[in-house]
N, C-alpha and C positions, 0 to 999 in steps of 0.2 A: 390141741392149742387152746391157751386161755389168755385173756387179758384181765388183769385186776386194776381197777382205778383207785389209786392210792392218795391222790391230791389233785387239786383244781377240779374237783367234782362238785358241781353246783356252787363254785366259787371261782374267782379268778387269779388266785395265787396258788403257790405250792405245786406246780405241775409235777406229776410222777405216776407213771403208768408201767406196770410190770407185765411183760409178755414171757409166757412159758411155751416153748416149742422145740421139739426134737431133743428133749432132755436139757434144754439150756434155759436160762433166765435171763432176759434182756430188759434193762430198764431204760425207759424213754423219759428223759428229763429227771432232775433231782433238785427240785426248787424250794426255796424257802416260803413258808406260809406266812402272810402278812395280814395282821388283824388285831384283835385285842391282845395286849402285850403278854399277858400271863398264859393265855390259850397258845398263842404263836410260839412262845419260848418252849413249852412243854411238847407241842406237836413237832417242832423242828428238831428238838433234842432227840426225841424217841422215834427211830425209824421203825416202821411197820413190817419189817422182814429182817433176816439175819444177813448183814451185809456181806459177810464172806460167801454167801450162797449165790451171789450175782455173778454171772459169767462176763457180761458186757454191758456198758452204758452207752446210750446214743443220745446226744445232746442237740437239741433243735437250735438254741441260740444262747446268748450270754446274759440275758437279763436275769436278775437275782431271783425272780420267782420261778425260773426255769433251771438255773445253774447254782443257786446260792448255797444248797446243802450238799453239794459234792464233797467238800472237806470233811464234813461230818460223816458221810459215806466211807471215805477213805480212813478217817480216824476209827471208825467202827469195824474195820477189818477188810474192806473192799480192796482188792489188789490188781484187779483187771483192767483193760483198756477203757478210755473214754474217748468216743469217736466223735469228731465235730469238724466243721470246716476250719481252715486255717485263721480266718479272721476271728471266728469265735474263740478259738484257743487264745489268740492275742488279747482279745478283750478280757476274757477270763483271767489271764495274767495280771490285769490290774484291778479288775472288779472284786475277784475273791479275796486279794489281799486288803482291799479297802473294806470289805464285809467283815473280815477278821478283825481289822483295827476298831471298827465301829463297835463289834461286839465286846472287845476287850475294854473299851472306854465305857460302855453303858454297864458292863458288870462292875467296873470299879465304882461307878456311881452308886448303883444298888447295893454293893457291899458296905459302902459308908454308912447307908441307912441300916443295913442289917447289923453291923457292929454295934451301933447305938442301942439297937432293941434286943441285942444278945440273941440275934437270930442266925441260923446256919448260913454261912457264905456260899455263894454259888460260883460255878465256873462258866466260861464262855462255851458255846456249842463247839466251837473249834478255834484253833489259833493259827497264826501266820505259818508256823512249822507245818501244820497239817496242809495249809495251801501249797507249800513247797512240794510236799509228795504227791498232791493232786495234780498239779501241772506236770510233773514227770510222767504221769499215766495218760496224758493226751496223745491221741494219734490223729493227725489232720487228714481229711479226705476232700477231694475236689468235687465240685458239684457234678452230678450225673455219672460219677466214676463208680463202677460196681466194685464192692469189697465184701469178702466173706468174713462175717464177723462171729460165726458160731457153726457148727456142722449143719449144713443144709440151709443156712441163713445168709442172704446177700443183702447188702445195705446199699441204698443210692440216696443221695442228698439232691434237693431241687431247691432253686432260689425261692424263698419265701417273701422277699421284698419288704420285711418288717424292720429289721435293724441290720447293720453292717454284719455279713456272714450268717444271717439266719437262714434256716433251712427247714422245708418240709421233708418228711422222712418216708421213704418206700422200703418196706422189707419184703424180700420174695422168699417164700419159706418152702422148700422141697419136703412134701409130707405124702406118704403113701402113693408115690409115683405121680404126684400132681403138685403144680406150683401155686401156692396161696399167696396173694398179694395183699399186704396190710399197709394202709397209708395213714400217716399222722401229720396233720397240717402244721403243728407247732403253732406259733402265731403268724397268722397271715397279714401281709401288708396289703397295700392298695396300688392300683394302677396310677401312673402318671404323678407319683410323689417325687419329691426332690432327692437328688444324690443317687439313689439306689435303683437298680433294675426292677421291672414289674414281676410279681409272683408268676412262677412257672407252674403249669399243671403237672401232676404226676401221672396222668393217664388213668385207665380204668383199674379199679381195686375191687376185692372181695369184701373187705371191711374197712371202714374209715373212722379214725378218731378226729373229730373236728372241733376246733375251737368255736366259740358262740359268744364272745364278748359283747358284740353289738347286735345280736340277734334282734329283729324288730326295729332297728334304728339305723337311719342312714346318716351319712355325713354330708356336709357342704362339699361341693367339688373342690379338688386340690387346685384348680385353676384360679381360685379366689383367694388363696392363702396371702399372697403379698399384699393385696388390696385391704383384706380385713385386719391384717397386722398393722399396715400403715394407718388405717383409720384410727385403731385404738391408741396408737402412739401419738398421732395428731391431736385427738381429743383430750389426752392427758397432758400434753404439752401445753395446750391452751389454758388448761386449769393451773398450770405451774407444778404439776405433780409428777411422781415417779411411777414407773411401770414396773412392777414386781412379778416375775414369772417363775412359778415352780416348775421344774423340768427335770426329767430323767437325765442323768449325766451322759448316757449313752444313746444316740439315736436322736431324741428329741432336741436336745441342745445343739447338736450339729446341724439339724435341719433349720432351727431358729437362726443360728449364725449365718447360715447359706441364705436365708431370705433377706436378713439385714444386709448382708453383702450385696445381693442384687439390688435392693432399694437404694443402697449407697452409690452403687455402680451406675444406676440409672438416674442419680441425681435427685431422687424423691424423698430420702430420709431427711427429717428435720435434723438441725445441727445439735444433736445431743450425743453424749457418750454412751456407749453400750459395754456393760461389765458381765463377764462370766465368772461368777464367783463359786468355784468347785474345782478343787485340785484333781478329782476324779474325771471330770469333764475335760480338763486341759490334757491329761494323759490319754483319754479316749480319743480326743481329737488328733492326737500324734498317731494313734492306731489307724484311724481313718486315713490319714495321708500314706500309711503303709499299704493300703489294699484297694488301688485303683480298679483291680479286676472286678470289684463289686459295683462300680459306678455306672450310671446311665450315660446316655450319649450327651445330654446337656452338660452334665458335669465334667465329662472328659474333653468337651470343647474348651472350658475354662482352663484345664490342665494343660492342654496343647498350646494354648495362648500364654503359658507361664504365669497364669494368675492363681492366686491362692484364695479360694472361696472360704477358707476358714481363718482368714486374717485381712483385716482392712483398717483404715486410719483410725476410726473412731472406736474400734474394739479393743479392750483391755481384758487380758486373763489374769484372774487374782488366784494367788496361791496361798499367801501368808495369811494368818489369822489377823494380824495388825491391819493388813490392807483391807481385809474383809469388814473389820470394825469401823475402819475410816469411812466407808460408805454411808454409815449411819449418820455421819455428820454432815454429808452433803445437802444442801438446801435446793439446789438447782434441779430441774427435770433431768431424768436419766433413765436408763433400762438396766435392770439387775436381773440375771438369769442365774438361779441357784437351785441346787438339790436340797432335799429329795423331792421326787416328782409327786409323791402323794402327801407331802408335808409331814411325814412321820419322824423326820429327824434331819440333821445336817444344818447347814448355814440358812436355808430358806426360812427355818423357824425364827431366828434372830431378825431377819429382814421383815417377816411378818409381824412380829411383836412390835417393831419400831414403826410401821408404816400402816397397819391395818385399821387404825382409828383417825386417819387423815382422810377426809372426803376429797381431797384434791387427788389422791392417788388411785391407781388401778391394779387390781390383782387380775392378772391374765392367766386364765385356765387354758391349757393346750393339750391336756392329756386325761385319760380315764382315771378316776378317783374311786378307789374300792370302798366298800362298806366299812364303817367304824374307823375311818381316817380323818384327820383334819382336813385333808384336801375335799372329801366328800361334804364335810360340813360347810366349807366354803362355798362349794357348788350349790348347796341347798340354801345358801344365803341365810344361815342361822344367825340370828342378831347379836348373840354372844358366843364366843368360842374360847377354849382354854389352850394357852400356850405356856409351856414351862410351869404348869401349875397355876397360873394367874388367869383371871378372866379378862377378855378384851372385847370392846364393842366393835362390831363390823361397821365401819363407816366408809370405807373405801369402796370404790365401784368394783363389782365382780363381773368380769366380762369372760365368756366362754366362746373359744374359737375351735369348734370341733372339726374343722377341715384340716387341722394338724394331726388328727389322730393317726397312729401307725398301725392300728387295727382295721381290717376289713369292716366296712358297715354292711347291714343286711343284705342290701342288693349285691355288694361284691362277694359276700360269703355264698349267696345263692349262685352267682354266676361261676364260682369256683367249683361248687360241687356239680353243677350242671354240665361241666366238662366230662363227667363220668357217666358211663351207661347205667341208668337206674336198674336195667334187668341183670347186669352182672353184679351190682352192689348189693350184697346180701344183708348188710347191716351197717348202721351209723350211730356211733355214740357221741353225744354232744358234751364237750368238757370246757373248761376255762370260761365259764360264764355264770353269772348269777341266774337264779331258777327262773325268773320271769323272762329274761333274755333268751335262755335256751328254749323254754316252751314256745315262744314266739317264732323262733327259727324252726323248731321241729314241726310246728303247725304248717309253715309255709313249705317245707320239704315235703311233707306227706301230700299236700295239695299238688304238688309237681310229680308225684308218683313214686317218691322215695318211701316205701311203706314201713320198713323196719328201722324206725328211729327211736332211740332211747336216751334218757338223761340219767346216767348212773349215779348213785350215791357213793360216797367214799367208802372203800372197802369192797364194793361189789365186784364180782367176778363174772366174766362172760365167757361161755364155751364157743369156740369157733368150729 
């Protein structure tokens, strides 16, 4: 048996790991790499294997850096099943179409420039027709339900608590009269987060592929989320400004809506409108309503009382471009939540361009920002940033609320791994983390008796 790390190795995007066992090739995730645009386009277009040689795909969750290159896999010749939870399948049904639409739009923009320069035209990595075929290949599996996906290979999903439908993966491989247990955390969530159940341990394993996004860093406790959000809103309202929140359309936006709902329900939210300016987020919220099986007890309590935590009087969902543009003309305080989460595209760029130079405003950062993204430059509070090719002075207040992170912090990652017997665990590979984060996590694991901890480079193959 071997594992080859083909993406999210010493970086946090492009999750892709290939397991070869019992003559079968099983791909864990097939995500889009996000970074410098030219590099990202080339890496995402060119798969590091023959797509037709893959026998099965196991998908941990629907975020684009984990699922976003599946249509390219299908376009390149993959005809096998894609195993995921039902909620992940339904989220992919909207997110992959949105990804294809954005690619087509970006390619049209680039090709206009290429025509002027007499340069070769480019094609999108995949189209909405490729997404049609991809969705047809999904097979939904419930949490903890054993399912044979290849000869001698049984799959079980466990709730990862990261986004709706997210799963950690357990593969039980029969090999030479022995069962080998391979674990893959996917992206781990946190305990006591809103809406979703807590992450479920997968039990002892022989080998673990573990995310390390926040190795060495802890988060503020989730119990303070509402108060910290309320404080940021109140401070901005007192200045007469707007609160601009870059947010992933799936997961983070719904958490924010839920917290604003609770603040409104408690009578604590200032009298300001809240806008969700993202068609994808609107569609994703509808998918959330379809999957109460993923909700925690608090969320189910609201549902049983016939309350809608994703809708309240001051909340407005924005779909049309004209309504989105109209937000720029508002002079009164308001909250605007818009995608993309790392500020690399979408409607958030227009809101940043219109509000970043006003010191009354607040840019509220509620999620991880990868290297080489506009979001990271805002987190670093660089005095000037480029948006749509123009330079803007950063005069708005940048406030970071890391309690909203959907990724487990260092202490939570350690707690998850420590549910596993160090004596039985023969190896841990740390992925989905920048090198310094992975190194900090690896050092802590070794100090706790987990001796065989590695941080693979992209393309590295490990023999089990």
